[in-house]
TILOMAR-781162 format. One line per field, with one value per residue (C-alpha): x, y, z. Coordinates in steps of 0.1 Angstrom, whole numbers, plus 5000, padded with zeros to 4 digits. Layout:
BEGIN
c1 = c(X;...)
c2 = c(Y;...)
c3 = c(Z;...)
# end
This chain:
BEGIN
c1 = c(5000;5013;5001;5006;5006;4993;5004;4967;4974;4976;4963;4960;4967;5003;5016;5029;5024;5002;4972;4981;4956;4968;4951;4948;4942;4930;4928;4900;4908;4916;4941;4954;4963;4981;4999;5009;5024;5042;5060;5068;5051;5024;5045;5042;5003;4981;4949;4932;4896;4886;4867;4855;4852;4813;4785;4768;4735;4735;4725;4746;4728;4717;4745;4772;4781;4797;4824;4806;4775;4758;4739;4757;4790;4821;4815;4834;4851;4870;4881;4888;4864;4828;4829;4797;4792;4780;4770;4730;4745;4769;4739;4714;4744;4757;4716;4713;4746;4734;4700;4722;4743;4713;4693;4721;4729;4694;4680;4657;4651;4662;4639;4629;4625;4650;4662;4680;4675;4694;4684;4721;4743;4756;4786;4820;4823;4859;4861;4890;4901;4896;4884;4851;4840;4818;4798;4795;4784;4756;4751;4746;4728;4695;4712;4729;4731;4762;4781;4814;4821;4805;4798;4790;4804;4832;4820;4850;4842;4867;4862;4883;4909;4896;4913;4879;4874;4906;4906;4874;4883;4916;4896;4875;4903;4921;4888;4884;4922;4919;4883;4901;4931;4911;4890;4924;4937;4905;4908;4942;4933;4906;4926;4955;4928;4912;4943;4957;4924;4923;4959;4952;4924;4943;4970;4940;4921;4955;4963;4929;4932;4965;4951;4976;4950;4946;4910;4876;4853;4831;4863;4875;4838;4841;4875;4861;4831;4854;4880;4852;4840;4876;4886;4868;4889;4919;4910;4912;4945;4955;4945;4961;4993;4994;5024;5051;5040;5007;4974;4980;4959;4938;4930;4943;4976;4988;4985;5011;5048;5051;5078;5059;5031;5051;5063;5025;5014;5042;5031;4995;4993;5019;5000;4971;4983;4993;4958;4940;4954;4938;4965;4996;4983;5005;5026;5010;5046;5053;5023;5025;5058;5051;5020;5048;5071;5047;5060;5027;5001;4972;4984;4992;4958;4943;4962;4959;4916;4921;4939;4919;4883;4901;4911;4873;4856;4882;4867;4836;4839;4860;4834;4807;4837;4835;4803;4803;4836;4818;4788;4812;4834;4799;4790;4823;4822;4788;4803;4830;4811;4787;4815;4826;4794;4789;4821;4814;4782;4802;4828;4836;4833;4839;4830;4833;4812;4834;4824;4842;4860;4895;4894;4927;4928;4960;4967;4999;5010;5018;5052;5073;5096;5096;5110;5144;5153;5178;5156;5125;5145;5153;5122;5131;5157;5137;5113;5138;5152;5117;5108;5144;5148;5115;5125;5143;5168;5202;5218;5244;5284;5274;5294;5274;5287;5268;5275;5268;5261;5255;5241;5237;5202;5209;5241;5225;5196;5220;5239;5205;5197;5225;5256;5287;5305;5291;5315;5297;5315;5309;5330;5304;5298;5282;5259;5276;5255;5257;5298;5300;5281;5307;5302;5308;5334;5334;5354;5354;5359;5343;5337;5363;5388;5381;5389;5420;5436;5431;5410;5378;5395;5418;5386;5369;5396;5402;5366;5369;5351;5365;5338;5310;5273;5254;5260;5232;5229;5206;5222;5202;5217;5205;5205;5234;5252;5244;5257;5291;5293;5291;5308;5343;5327;5310;5342;5338;5308;5305;5289;5253;5258;5225;5225;5199;5200;5173;5168;5159;5139;5130;5099;5064;5059;5078;5099;5108;5104;5133;5157;5159;5163;5194;5206;5202;5221;5247;5249;5250;5287;5293;5278;5244;5210;5180;5169;5137;5125;5102;5082;5084;5051;5083;5096;5083;5066;5096;5115;5120;5142;5162;5172;5197;5217;5249;5252;5266;5273;5250;5212;5211;5182;5183;5163;5145;5110;5090;5059;5021;5017;4995;4963;4960;4928;4908;4882;4889;4910;4927;4934;4963;4972;5009)
c2 = c(5004;5035;5063;5102;5129;5160;5191;5207;5229;5255;5249;5271;5300;5286;5279;5244;5205;5199;5180;5155;5142;5105;5098;5064;5045;5008;4996;5001;5013;4985;4975;5012;5012;4980;4996;5026;5004;4983;5009;5028;5057;5056;5074;5106;5106;5120;5114;5101;5112;5087;5096;5071;5080;5075;5062;5034;5037;5078;5092;5120;5158;5170;5195;5166;5169;5205;5216;5221;5243;5261;5233;5206;5180;5178;5151;5124;5119;5151;5143;5111;5121;5143;5180;5194;5230;5251;5229;5227;5204;5190;5182;5167;5143;5127;5124;5101;5083;5073;5065;5037;5027;5020;5002;4982;4970;4958;4988;4998;5036;5063;5083;5116;5131;5163;5135;5120;5086;5060;5026;5008;5038;5059;5078;5092;5125;5135;5169;5185;5216;5204;5237;5230;5201;5216;5234;5206;5186;5209;5212;5172;5171;5165;5141;5117;5103;5110;5080;5085;5054;5024;5040;5015;5040;5071;5097;5119;5155;5178;5215;5221;5251;5283;5317;5336;5315;5317;5357;5360;5338;5358;5388;5376;5367;5398;5419;5396;5401;5439;5440;5419;5440;5474;5453;5445;5481;5497;5471;5484;5524;5513;5491;5522;5550;5530;5522;5554;5573;5546;5558;5597;5595;5577;5603;5625;5609;5601;5639;5647;5622;5636;5670;5683;5702;5739;5740;5740;5713;5737;5750;5711;5705;5734;5724;5688;5702;5726;5696;5676;5705;5716;5680;5687;5716;5696;5668;5694;5710;5671;5671;5705;5694;5693;5716;5720;5750;5758;5744;5715;5688;5708;5730;5760;5774;5759;5778;5780;5771;5786;5765;5734;5743;5742;5708;5700;5717;5697;5661;5668;5686;5660;5635;5650;5650;5613;5607;5624;5596;5565;5543;5551;5541;5564;5549;5560;5564;5598;5611;5601;5612;5645;5652;5636;5666;5694;5704;5725;5696;5718;5723;5684;5677;5697;5680;5645;5654;5671;5644;5614;5632;5632;5597;5590;5611;5592;5559;5572;5586;5557;5534;5558;5555;5521;5513;5531;5510;5479;5486;5495;5461;5439;5455;5447;5413;5409;5420;5397;5369;5373;5375;5345;5329;5341;5328;5294;5293;5288;5264;5230;5199;5162;5136;5100;5074;5041;5010;5019;4988;4991;5026;5043;5066;5070;5093;5111;5086;5058;5048;5073;5046;5012;4982;4974;5012;5031;5066;5075;5094;5060;5060;5093;5073;5045;5063;5083;5049;5036;5067;5065;5029;5017;4995;5000;4978;4987;4968;4948;4961;4997;5020;5051;5078;5090;5126;5137;5098;5103;5083;5058;5057;5063;5045;5015;5019;5017;4988;4970;4974;4960;4983;4968;4997;5022;5053;5072;5107;5123;5137;5120;5085;5060;5041;5005;4984;5003;5008;4969;4962;4943;4966;5000;5024;5053;5084;5101;5136;5166;5159;5181;5169;5130;5143;5163;5135;5109;5088;5086;5075;5051;5039;5035;5016;4993;4980;4978;5005;5031;5058;5069;5053;5072;5104;5109;5137;5141;5168;5193;5224;5251;5239;5262;5250;5211;5217;5231;5203;5181;5198;5184;5152;5158;5152;5115;5108;5087;5092;5080;5085;5098;5126;5124;5154;5166;5202;5214;5249;5256;5274;5257;5259;5290;5295;5255;5256;5283;5260;5236;5260;5274;5235;5230;5260;5251;5214;5224;5231;5198;5180;5173;5173;5192;5175;5172;5189;5162;5164;5129;5113;5106;5145;5169;5198;5218;5192;5184;5161;5166;5138;5147;5124;5129;5133;5101;5088;5059;5065;5054;5040;5061;5088;5110;5092;5073;5080;5060;5032;5023;5008;5025;5020;5051;5036;5062;5088;5091;5127;5124;5155;5151)
c3 = c(5002;4991;5010;5000;5028;5021;5047;5056;5086;5102;5138;5170;5148;5139;5107;5101;5093;5122;5101;5074;5050;5044;5011;4986;5020;5012;5045;5071;5105;5118;5094;5091;5131;5122;5096;5117;5143;5117;5103;5135;5124;5153;5181;5162;5157;5180;5167;5135;5121;5092;5065;5041;5006;5009;5022;5002;5018;5021;4990;4982;4983;4951;4951;4951;4911;4916;4942;4970;4970;5000;5007;4988;4988;4970;4942;4952;4918;4927;4964;4979;5009;5007;5019;5031;5034;5064;5093;5084;5054;5079;5103;5076;5061;5096;5102;5070;5078;5117;5104;5078;5105;5130;5100;5092;5127;5133;5148;5126;5111;5132;5152;5134;5170;5183;5208;5184;5196;5172;5189;5186;5174;5205;5190;5206;5192;5178;5163;5144;5152;5191;5202;5182;5202;5221;5196;5171;5202;5206;5169;5168;5200;5181;5155;5173;5210;5223;5244;5257;5283;5256;5222;5190;5169;5164;5147;5132;5120;5104;5100;5073;5078;5061;5058;5062;5096;5110;5101;5121;5150;5154;5151;5180;5203;5196;5205;5237;5246;5246;5265;5292;5291;5296;5323;5345;5336;5351;5384;5386;5390;5411;5431;5433;5438;5466;5484;5484;5493;5526;5532;5531;5553;5578;5578;5583;5609;5629;5628;5641;5670;5680;5685;5660;5639;5649;5635;5651;5645;5625;5605;5601;5585;5559;5552;5544;5524;5505;5498;5482;5460;5448;5442;5410;5400;5411;5388;5361;5367;5370;5334;5322;5336;5374;5374;5403;5425;5409;5426;5450;5460;5481;5448;5467;5476;5509;5541;5568;5560;5522;5515;5526;5506;5472;5483;5490;5456;5436;5450;5446;5416;5396;5407;5396;5359;5367;5376;5345;5324;5335;5314;5335;5374;5399;5425;5462;5479;5464;5472;5507;5506;5495;5524;5547;5538;5551;5584;5593;5609;5600;5563;5564;5573;5547;5520;5529;5533;5497;5480;5501;5482;5451;5447;5457;5433;5405;5417;5410;5376;5364;5373;5348;5319;5328;5318;5289;5276;5286;5264;5236;5242;5242;5209;5196;5207;5192;5157;5161;5171;5142;5117;5127;5127;5091;5083;5096;5080;5046;5060;5047;5065;5062;5084;5092;5109;5118;5142;5177;5183;5163;5154;5162;5188;5207;5235;5248;5272;5249;5241;5222;5206;5195;5215;5209;5194;5213;5208;5192;5164;5148;5133;5115;5093;5091;5072;5053;5042;5031;5013;4993;4988;4991;5020;5053;5045;5024;4995;5005;5007;5015;5039;5057;5079;5107;5118;5155;5161;5201;5216;5182;5172;5137;5135;5150;5127;5097;5113;5115;5081;5064;5059;5056;5079;5097;5107;5137;5144;5176;5207;5230;5239;5221;5238;5251;5230;5198;5203;5203;5170;5148;5118;5133;5139;5166;5158;5188;5177;5154;5118;5106;5127;5115;5078;5085;5105;5079;5104;5085;5051;5068;5086;5052;5038;5068;5058;5021;5012;4987;4993;5013;5000;5029;5047;5073;5103;5130;5149;5170;5155;5132;5095;5083;5113;5105;5066;5083;5103;5069;5044;5049;5044;5014;4989;5004;4995;4961;4932;4933;4970;4992;5020;5046;5069;5097;5095;5130;5118;5160;5149;5139;5104;5094;5059;5061;5022;5023;5043;5016;4985;5005;5013;4972;4968;4989;4975;4940;4939;4954;4925;4941;4922;4937;4966;4983;5016;5031;5064;5075;5101;5124;5123;5150;5138;5139;5117;5081;5062;5033;5010;4981;4958;4945;4906;4890;4853;4852;4868;4906;4918;4952;4941;4966;4971;4951;4936;4945;4933;4902;4916;4951;4967;4974;5000;5027;5036;5072;5087;5113;5139;5153)
# end
C-alpha cells in the first residue's frame, strides 16, 4: 500500500504541518492502525479522523455534482472524501449516515425526534479542531446520541482550515484580549485609588486624633466640604498638566509654611496630572512622601483630606466610564462573533462514522519509541530509508557515515539495515550496545578533525570501502550549522551517494521551504542534484528531512521518494494530527 501525505494545517493560529491528509488508504481503520504500528510511525500521531470516501446507504445531496454548493457536497470523484458546506448541510448528512448505521445494525430506522434517539448507535465525537468539540456537540445533540463510555461508533468531524474562519476567529480573540486588558487596567486603577484614599484618610484621621490640627470642629467640617468640592478643580488641573508649585491637591495655595505648601502642591498637582491619564497608574508612595514632607500639621491634614476626596471622586468617575467602555466592548464582541458565525456558515466539513471497535485513537501517554530502539529518533531514519529506497534495508556492501551520532540511534539503525560499515562521528560517547556492534567504528572527535587527520579515510579503507554511500546527520543544530559540520565529508561521498539530513527549524512551520532551497544551493557546487525537503510522519512539527543524491554518470536507483503505486486503493482518507 502506498499512501500520499498532504499537509493541511494550520492549527491553533500557527502555521505548520500539524494536520496530515493521508489519501489512497485502502485499509479499514483496524488494519490502518496495525499498519501505523508496523512501520513505526504511530508514536508521532496524536489522533486520527477516519473519512470514508462515500456511504453506500446514504445518497449524496443534490448539489454533489459541483465542487460544493451552499448546502451540497463536493463530488466524490474530485476528492477522496466528501465535503459539506455549512453546519446545516453537515447536520443533515450525519443524520442520514447515523440512520443508515442504525438500520444496518438491526436497530431499525432512526427516530425523527429532536432527541436523536437512534437505536443501537451511540457515538463518541472526535472533532478537528479540538476547540470545536463543544459547539459541534451542541449542533449534533438532536441528531446523534452521544456516548462517551461504551460507544458503538466513532463520529469523526473535520472542519477544514479556512482563511475566512481563521481571520474571524483571530479578530474575535483579539477583541476579547483587548477587552480583558481594559478590564484589568480599570481594576488596577481602582485598586490604586482606593488604597491611596484609605492611606491619606488614615493620615488625616491620625492627625485629628492626636489633636495636631489647629482648627475648630466647624472649620474642620468646612474644610472637608471644601475639599470634596475642590477635588473637581484639582482633577481638571491634573489633566492640564499638574504643574509643580501651582494648585496642590487641595485645589488652592497652601497656608502656613510657604515652602511646605510648594512641596504639597508639587506632590498633589503632579500626581493629579498622572491621574488624568487612566492608562498610567501613579504609585501611592510619592504622594504620601509629599504629604509627609509638610511640616505644618494643619496644612498636612488639609492636603491629605483634599487628596483623599480627589481619589474617591476618581473612583466614581471611572465606574461611569467603565460602564460606557463595557457597552462598547459588548457591541464589538457581538459584531466579531457575528462575523465568525457568518464565516462558519459557509465553512467546509467532512465526517466519518466507523465502528468503535478497532478505531485508531491513541493518547499522548503512549510509548514514544519502539521496543529495541535506542531512541525515538531512529524512526525518522527508518522512514527516510523507506522513502528513498522503498525499503528500510540497505543493499549489501554499502558504507554509511553518521555525523553527530551520539548516543547512536541512527548508527544502530544503519547497522541493522545491512550496511557493511557504519562510521559514527561524535566527540561524545555512544551507547555501549551500539559501540559494540561489529560493523561499526566510532571516531570520537569532531567531523573536520576526522577528515583532516585521515581517520575517516583510514576507517573506510580498513572496511574495504572506497567511498561513502550514505551520509546521514540528525544533530540538534541550526540548518546552517549542520551543513557546516557536513561540509568536510561531502567530497568523500561517492557518485550516486545519498545525503539524509534532519533540519531543525526551531519554529512551528515558518519558512521551512526556504531552508531546503538554501541547502540545495550550497550542495550544487559539490555535485548534488536538487534534493527533496520531506516532512516525515516521524518528524516533529519543527523538523524537516532533506534528502539529496550526488550526481552519477549512470542512473542510480536512490532518488528521493517514489511516486504512488498504480492501483492504490481510495476506499478512505485518514487525517492525522501530529
